[in-house]
BALUM-668402 format. One line per 10 residues: number of its first residue (from 1); for each residue x negated, y, z of C-alpha. Coordinates in Angstrom, 3 decimals, always signed. Layout:
// residues N
NUM = X,Y,Z  ...
//
This chain:
// residues 486
1 = +8.262,+38.351,+3.354  +12.142,+38.005,+3.050  +14.195,+40.709,+4.154  +16.651,+40.445,+7.284  +19.498,+39.739,+5.102  +17.747,+36.951,+3.456  +16.232,+35.313,+6.594  +19.469,+35.300,+8.525  +21.222,+33.190,+6.097  +18.346,+30.843,+5.800
11 = +17.966,+30.439,+9.596  +21.724,+29.721,+9.957  +21.321,+27.057,+7.151  +18.362,+25.409,+8.934  +20.310,+25.421,+12.424  +23.372,+24.029,+10.800  +21.388,+21.287,+9.033  +19.734,+20.333,+12.358  +23.190,+20.025,+13.899  +25.153,+18.321,+11.159
21 = +23.921,+14.619,+11.708  +24.767,+14.805,+15.510  +28.278,+16.328,+14.798  +29.284,+13.996,+11.955  +27.472,+10.989,+13.960  +30.250,+11.450,+16.652  +33.013,+12.212,+13.980  +32.400,+8.649,+12.822  +33.887,+7.273,+15.804  +37.229,+9.469,+14.987
31 = +37.087,+8.348,+11.276  +35.979,+4.849,+11.450  +37.501,+4.122,+8.077  +35.149,+6.725,+6.628  +32.112,+5.523,+8.495  +29.992,+4.605,+5.328  +30.928,+7.807,+3.294  +29.997,+10.287,+6.164  +26.803,+8.591,+6.897  +25.917,+8.677,+3.061
41 = +26.702,+12.111,+2.564  +24.711,+13.025,+5.734  +21.739,+11.460,+4.131  +22.093,+13.180,+0.824  +22.561,+16.512,+2.395  +19.229,+16.124,+4.198  +17.830,+15.198,+0.913  +19.188,+18.328,-0.694  +17.717,+20.489,+1.984  +14.426,+18.793,+1.758
51 = +14.304,+19.513,-1.915  +15.051,+23.175,-1.147  +12.013,+23.360,+1.140  +9.582,+22.776,-1.650  +10.556,+26.086,-3.471  +11.099,+27.985,-0.278  +8.546,+30.773,+0.278  +7.288,+31.553,+3.020  +7.608,+28.787,+5.764  +10.564,+29.331,+8.187
61 = +9.778,+29.675,+11.783  +12.690,+29.581,+14.464  +11.718,+30.764,+17.841  +14.129,+29.443,+20.502  +12.416,+30.326,+23.563  +9.974,+32.915,+22.658  +8.139,+33.197,+25.983  +7.659,+29.427,+26.320  +6.395,+28.747,+22.776  +9.565,+26.443,+21.955
71 = +9.273,+26.967,+18.054  +10.619,+25.167,+15.093  +8.617,+25.330,+11.823  +10.266,+24.442,+8.413  +7.927,+24.170,+5.599  +6.718,+21.978,+2.567  +5.157,+19.476,+5.158  +8.601,+19.121,+6.859  +10.116,+18.718,+3.375  +8.350,+15.604,+2.508
81 = +8.896,+13.801,+5.918  +12.609,+14.969,+5.784  +12.809,+13.702,+2.177  +11.480,+10.423,+3.276  +14.074,+10.093,+6.014  +16.938,+11.091,+3.774  +16.112,+8.452,+0.991  +15.222,+5.690,+3.382  +18.581,+6.446,+5.362  +20.665,+6.375,+2.252
91 = +19.056,+3.273,+0.964  +19.862,+1.451,+4.316  +23.412,+2.602,+4.280  +23.800,+1.493,+0.555  +22.253,-1.875,+1.643  +24.844,-2.150,+4.442  +27.901,-1.172,+2.464  +29.303,-4.417,+1.953  +27.844,-6.109,+5.105  +30.727,-5.214,+7.526
101 = +28.784,-3.122,+10.181  +30.893,-1.399,+12.428  +31.280,+2.400,+12.898  +28.902,+2.260,+15.921  +26.067,+0.981,+13.601  +26.550,+3.887,+11.089  +27.023,+6.538,+14.001  +23.677,+5.452,+15.560  +21.938,+5.281,+12.052  +23.078,+8.847,+11.709
111 = +21.990,+10.171,+15.042  +18.772,+8.440,+14.606  +18.560,+10.209,+11.174  +19.415,+13.605,+12.903  +16.875,+13.234,+15.732  +14.143,+12.272,+13.312  +14.909,+15.262,+11.200  +14.575,+17.455,+14.349  +11.081,+16.030,+15.192  +9.980,+16.732,+11.859
121 = +10.523,+20.561,+12.279  +9.440,+20.717,+15.990  +6.101,+22.668,+16.601  +6.230,+22.633,+20.392  +6.152,+19.850,+22.890  +9.467,+20.083,+24.619  +11.811,+20.172,+21.653  +9.693,+17.297,+20.482  +10.234,+15.509,+23.671  +13.853,+15.595,+23.250
131 = +13.776,+14.742,+19.768  +11.891,+11.576,+20.380  +13.696,+10.511,+23.337  +17.114,+10.682,+21.286  +15.491,+8.670,+18.489  +14.219,+6.315,+20.952  +17.621,+5.523,+22.479  +19.317,+5.192,+18.960  +16.579,+2.877,+17.654  +17.047,+0.754,+20.743
141 = +20.859,+0.458,+19.907  +20.180,-0.383,+16.486  +17.532,-3.080,+17.314  +20.004,-4.583,+19.807  +23.106,-4.324,+17.507  +23.226,-8.029,+16.965  +23.615,-8.649,+20.616  +21.699,-12.015,+20.522  +19.346,-12.642,+23.439  +16.394,-12.330,+21.175
151 = +17.434,-8.797,+19.852  +18.197,-7.433,+23.276  +15.038,-8.713,+24.549  +13.095,-6.914,+21.645  +15.318,-3.848,+22.096  +14.508,-3.558,+25.821  +10.800,-4.225,+25.179  +10.649,-1.177,+22.597  +12.610,+0.934,+25.028  +10.361,+0.260,+27.981
161 = +7.184,+0.832,+25.897  +8.815,+4.053,+24.425  +9.654,+5.469,+27.844  +6.368,+4.675,+29.407  +4.527,+6.218,+26.369  +6.808,+9.623,+26.735  +6.173,+9.785,+30.495  +2.371,+10.085,+29.699  +3.250,+12.594,+27.140  +5.476,+14.776,+29.354
171 = +2.830,+15.002,+32.035  +0.228,+15.889,+29.371  +2.848,+18.662,+28.005  +3.056,+20.248,+31.531  -0.742,+20.377,+32.115  -1.101,+22.029,+28.584  +1.664,+24.574,+29.668  -0.260,+25.222,+32.847  -3.238,+26.334,+30.921  -1.760,+28.492,+28.132
181 = +1.645,+29.163,+29.558  +3.162,+27.752,+26.212  +4.524,+24.565,+24.917  +3.400,+25.330,+21.467  +1.261,+22.830,+19.731  -1.199,+25.698,+19.524  -1.472,+25.368,+23.344  -3.716,+22.290,+22.809  -6.589,+24.750,+22.056  -8.345,+25.241,+25.543
191 = -5.989,+22.759,+27.179  -7.810,+20.287,+29.790  -8.925,+17.169,+28.512  -6.486,+15.047,+30.513  -3.445,+17.081,+28.891  -4.960,+16.307,+25.217  -5.537,+12.716,+26.171  -2.016,+12.173,+27.527  -0.114,+14.002,+24.928  -2.079,+11.903,+22.222
201 = -1.355,+8.601,+24.146  +2.147,+9.159,+23.871  +2.344,+9.999,+20.295  -0.140,+7.286,+19.269  +2.072,+4.766,+20.931  +5.262,+6.261,+19.387  +3.757,+6.359,+16.122  +2.403,+2.764,+16.083  -1.380,+4.041,+15.888  -4.478,+1.839,+16.528
211 = -4.405,-0.327,+19.417  -1.619,+1.527,+21.086  +0.611,+0.362,+18.089  +0.296,-3.290,+18.779  +3.947,-3.251,+20.161  +5.117,-2.610,+16.502  +4.628,-6.000,+14.687  +7.068,-8.007,+16.680  +9.517,-5.016,+16.901  +9.735,-4.379,+13.182
221 = +9.721,-8.062,+12.192  +12.383,-9.273,+14.714  +14.678,-6.422,+13.922  +17.383,-6.942,+11.434  +16.472,-6.130,+7.581  +17.853,-2.681,+7.439  +16.677,-1.789,+10.862  +13.255,-2.684,+9.923  +13.414,-0.821,+7.005  +14.369,+2.368,+9.014
231 = +11.776,+1.600,+11.778  +8.860,+1.225,+9.224  +10.043,+3.732,+6.803  +10.799,+6.683,+9.061  +10.913,+6.217,+12.668  +7.298,+5.576,+13.417  +6.646,+8.674,+11.333  +8.014,+10.653,+14.093  +5.117,+10.151,+16.205  +2.701,+10.484,+13.294
241 = +4.025,+13.851,+12.206  +3.208,+15.804,+15.191  -0.135,+14.605,+15.373  -0.455,+15.813,+11.777  +1.073,+19.083,+12.725  -1.689,+19.526,+15.479  -4.498,+18.700,+13.408  -3.458,+21.564,+11.155  -2.810,+24.028,+13.884  -5.955,+23.287,+16.072
251 = -8.755,+22.458,+14.035  -10.823,+21.159,+17.029  -8.454,+17.963,+17.171  -8.637,+17.331,+13.425  -11.838,+15.047,+13.823  -10.075,+13.252,+16.359  -6.970,+12.553,+14.219  -9.106,+11.432,+11.364  -11.092,+9.040,+13.452  -7.903,+7.467,+14.739
261 = -6.439,+7.261,+11.174  -9.547,+5.472,+9.978  -9.431,+3.036,+12.920  -5.752,+2.155,+12.528  -6.210,+1.754,+8.716  -8.749,-0.975,+9.262  -7.189,-2.524,+12.207  -3.613,-2.806,+10.508  -4.948,-4.150,+7.356  -7.294,-6.691,+9.194
271 = -4.335,-8.375,+10.567  -2.246,-8.153,+7.541  -4.647,-9.998,+5.340  -4.601,-13.134,+7.477  -0.863,-12.813,+8.416  +1.188,-15.790,+7.120  +4.665,-14.325,+8.030  +6.057,-11.744,+5.390  +7.796,-9.489,+7.918  +4.865,-9.507,+10.277
281 = +2.455,-8.752,+7.393  +4.711,-5.755,+6.404  +4.678,-4.616,+9.830  +0.756,-4.734,+10.372  +0.424,-2.930,+7.039  +2.874,-0.218,+8.303  +0.147,+0.285,+10.904  -2.531,+0.261,+8.362  -0.721,+2.801,+6.061  -0.001,+5.267,+8.914
291 = -3.773,+5.466,+9.009  -3.973,+6.615,+5.674  -1.373,+9.393,+6.460  -3.632,+10.404,+9.456  -6.824,+10.314,+7.657  -6.251,+13.433,+5.534  -3.711,+15.691,+7.405  -3.552,+18.410,+5.040  -2.071,+15.998,+2.242  -0.156,+13.746,+4.830
301 = +3.305,+14.554,+3.615  +2.788,+13.078,+0.147  +1.409,+9.804,+1.592  +4.116,+9.610,+4.235  +6.795,+9.936,+1.276  +5.181,+7.297,-0.810  +4.724,+4.746,+2.163  +8.279,+5.388,+3.239  +9.935,+4.553,+0.175  +7.670,+1.474,-0.669
311 = +7.853,+0.149,+2.753  +11.694,+0.179,+3.004  +11.803,-1.502,-0.505  +9.519,-4.187,+0.721  +11.446,-4.876,+3.988  +15.001,-5.008,+2.171  +13.331,-7.617,-0.253  +11.798,-9.698,+2.349  +15.151,-10.217,+3.970  +16.421,-11.574,+0.715
321 = +13.548,-14.064,+0.449  +14.181,-17.739,+0.873  +11.750,-17.888,+3.770  +9.531,-15.592,+5.900  +6.390,-18.212,+5.492  +4.201,-17.495,+2.606  +3.012,-21.117,+2.480  +6.604,-22.111,+2.036  +7.258,-19.236,-0.427  +4.585,-20.561,-2.597
331 = +6.740,-23.629,-3.361  +9.891,-22.034,-3.520  +10.295,-20.046,-6.751  +12.244,-16.866,-6.344  +14.435,-15.317,-8.555  +12.656,-13.361,-11.549  +14.684,-10.132,-11.259  +13.812,-10.038,-7.398  +10.171,-10.795,-8.142  +9.903,-7.923,-10.419
341 = +11.397,-5.349,-8.026  +8.803,-7.088,-5.473  +5.897,-6.706,-7.886  +6.661,-2.853,-8.418  +6.725,-1.984,-4.895  +3.547,-4.011,-4.268  +1.819,-2.305,-7.171  +2.676,+0.886,-5.660  +1.493,+0.551,-2.479  -1.596,-0.999,-3.950
351 = -2.379,+1.916,-5.744  -1.559,+0.970,-9.259  -1.392,+3.925,-11.976  +1.910,+5.235,-13.044  +3.387,+4.597,-9.717  +3.492,+7.025,-6.757  +1.036,+4.884,-4.474  -1.780,+5.707,-7.003  -1.378,+9.528,-6.622  -0.918,+9.400,-3.135
361 = -4.142,+7.216,-2.578  -6.154,+9.463,-4.972  -4.982,+12.756,-3.356  -5.878,+11.196,+0.246  -9.367,+10.084,-1.051  -9.963,+13.687,-2.536  -9.279,+15.089,+1.189  -11.351,+12.627,+2.984  -14.601,+13.666,+4.782  -17.705,+11.822,+3.775
371 = -17.776,+9.722,+6.789  -14.405,+8.462,+6.052  -14.710,+7.413,+2.298  -16.298,+3.885,+2.855  -13.775,+2.711,+5.525  -10.754,+3.676,+3.702  -12.001,+2.107,+0.376  -12.342,-1.124,+2.464  -8.797,-0.644,+3.783  -7.484,+0.034,+0.019
381 = -9.208,-3.186,-0.760  -7.393,-5.020,+2.075  -4.314,-3.637,+0.954  -4.729,-4.972,-2.484  -5.560,-8.578,-0.820  -2.533,-8.317,+1.178  +0.094,-7.704,-1.460  -1.599,-10.051,-3.793  +0.531,-12.584,-1.609  +3.717,-11.123,-2.989
391 = +2.636,-10.688,-6.549  +1.321,-14.134,-7.085  +4.500,-15.847,-5.756  +6.262,-18.190,-8.142  +9.461,-17.011,-9.808  +11.987,-18.366,-12.127  +15.319,-17.207,-13.498  +17.518,-19.199,-10.979  +15.318,-18.911,-7.820  +16.590,-20.262,-4.151
401 = +17.466,-16.993,-2.803  +20.711,-15.670,-2.134  +20.965,-11.790,-2.633  +23.511,-10.207,-0.733  +26.152,-7.835,-2.054  +24.993,-4.256,-2.218  +21.239,-5.441,-2.386  +20.608,-3.633,-5.646  +21.995,-0.472,-4.792  +19.115,+0.728,-2.620
411 = +16.687,-0.755,-5.191  +18.316,+1.373,-7.825  +17.834,+4.605,-5.657  +14.294,+3.816,-4.399  +12.240,+2.165,-7.350  +12.989,+4.963,-9.896  +11.807,+7.282,-7.224  +8.421,+5.295,-6.973  +7.876,+5.981,-10.702  +9.240,+9.442,-10.867
421 = +7.023,+10.670,-7.848  +4.078,+9.384,-9.533  +3.842,+12.504,-11.534  +3.804,+14.854,-8.332  -0.060,+14.936,-8.517  -0.703,+14.416,-12.223  -4.237,+15.695,-11.827  -4.953,+12.128,-10.488  -4.572,+10.677,-14.033  -8.421,+10.785,-14.806
431 = -10.374,+7.980,-16.319  -12.614,+7.720,-13.213  -9.694,+7.300,-11.069  -7.753,+4.924,-12.884  -10.792,+2.899,-13.397  -11.550,+2.862,-9.630  -7.998,+1.899,-8.665  -7.874,-0.948,-11.193  -11.357,-2.177,-9.865  -10.156,-2.253,-6.417
441 = -6.962,-3.900,-7.125  -8.625,-6.550,-9.490  -11.309,-7.409,-6.783  -8.537,-7.652,-4.116  -6.828,-10.030,-6.430  -9.796,-12.227,-6.862  -10.643,-12.270,-3.290  -7.114,-13.459,-2.644  -6.887,-16.230,-5.238  -10.545,-17.259,-4.254
451 = -10.564,-16.933,-0.430  -7.594,-15.799,+1.446  -5.074,-17.823,-0.350  -6.492,-20.955,+1.229  -7.540,-19.373,+4.503  -6.191,-20.827,+7.561  -7.388,-18.537,+10.156  -4.810,-17.462,+12.627  -5.333,-14.335,+14.562  -4.511,-14.400,+18.237
461 = -1.503,-12.612,+19.435  -2.510,-12.051,+23.160  -2.754,-8.249,+22.876  +0.788,-8.138,+21.505  +2.398,-9.578,+24.614  +4.519,-7.417,+26.773  +2.279,-7.943,+29.957  -0.801,-6.482,+28.001  +0.886,-3.473,+26.345  +0.960,-1.279,+29.459
471 = -2.394,-2.267,+30.225  -3.695,-1.331,+26.719  -2.099,+2.029,+26.973  -4.177,+2.574,+30.181  -7.329,+1.435,+28.424  -6.387,+3.860,+25.417  -5.927,+6.630,+27.904  -9.627,+6.200,+29.360  -10.781,+5.782,+25.688  -8.947,+9.184,+24.654
481 = -10.182,+11.114,+27.889  -13.859,+10.094,+27.013  -13.555,+10.978,+23.488  -11.875,+14.441,+24.187  -14.921,+15.159,+26.686  -17.393,+14.116,+24.026
//
């Protein structure tokens, strides 16, 4: 245990780090000519703090309101999620460096960054509610930033769904408090079934999990490219992180979290395999990969980091392709250099050895329960099929796409990280694990080339329609209530 002299500076650093993005976000308006530099420095400060958490022992616990259970917990799990947020935010800022974005954009990006960081250290329902609401408002403003009719509609749709979900969540938090007189995540133990169902519904919607996450594909695919990278790379994880933390703190809810992990992994990859639009495919695959994060809560942080880096790379590359339609891309060769970056990211998310996705998938598989293994292997196979669409695109030295200035800066930041983090779980490199990964990828590629490349099946989008999303939430609430009772 650290002494009082050691603990106080650590506590002060944590509080300063949480407040820094909000302070600098508003400072950008006073110093608009320094907007990009301030935003980038904020992201790198978060990265430095996250790296420090991997050597910090023991975890830091900050009790804000002791009698109400309002608590922040800063540990290695937080470190993985915070590092993801820092690297993805830095990559997006670098991508936008020469785009002419206004100070408003960078200010909202940093406020979003700060609120997501705050969510990653929350261990109670009230401080989490505040962090999620702030992040929802900042995300809404970033989605609506182009100020076109389409972007404003998509942003309002996102805000309405988010606020409705958080209303369910808040009612559940109050019911949990009435039972245990605490807002701590631990108050779920012994809470009435309706409290658990309402809280989990709100988090499932915010995180884009299972049927509750069918708002996600339209929002992520229609947002601007850098905003899509932020949404899929880190924003949805603000809803996933508390589910992981709850599973670790309250063992009774662990099976429920794992079950939703399996369900969302299969649902997302099923849609992704048949999707013909690049950004919609990536969005559906975000739904699927969040399932891998939830399927093994104990090791969720490493998988979240890997997914965040890969998905931000893929969305940034998708924005540089000459078309969003896979059928058209098969007749429009892309630049070979861009194709190589696309292949590296696709290999990583497919679980290819020597990239971080391989270690993340092996570590997750090692921590699955027996009943999860077959379903998650099917989801891994679907991942290989999905990203074969990118890997087998034609390419040549002078492709048709026009790469925007500043495009390669985030690639230089993120792609080496995918290689470097492959050694974080070096125990994965056994002959059995390598052969299994290569077999899944090989079978996936064959299935794509022989079957799915020519498939013309178009899945209905009726469940994604705005008028059905709230109804879907109500049905999910009934399902959750039944599952909790069972």
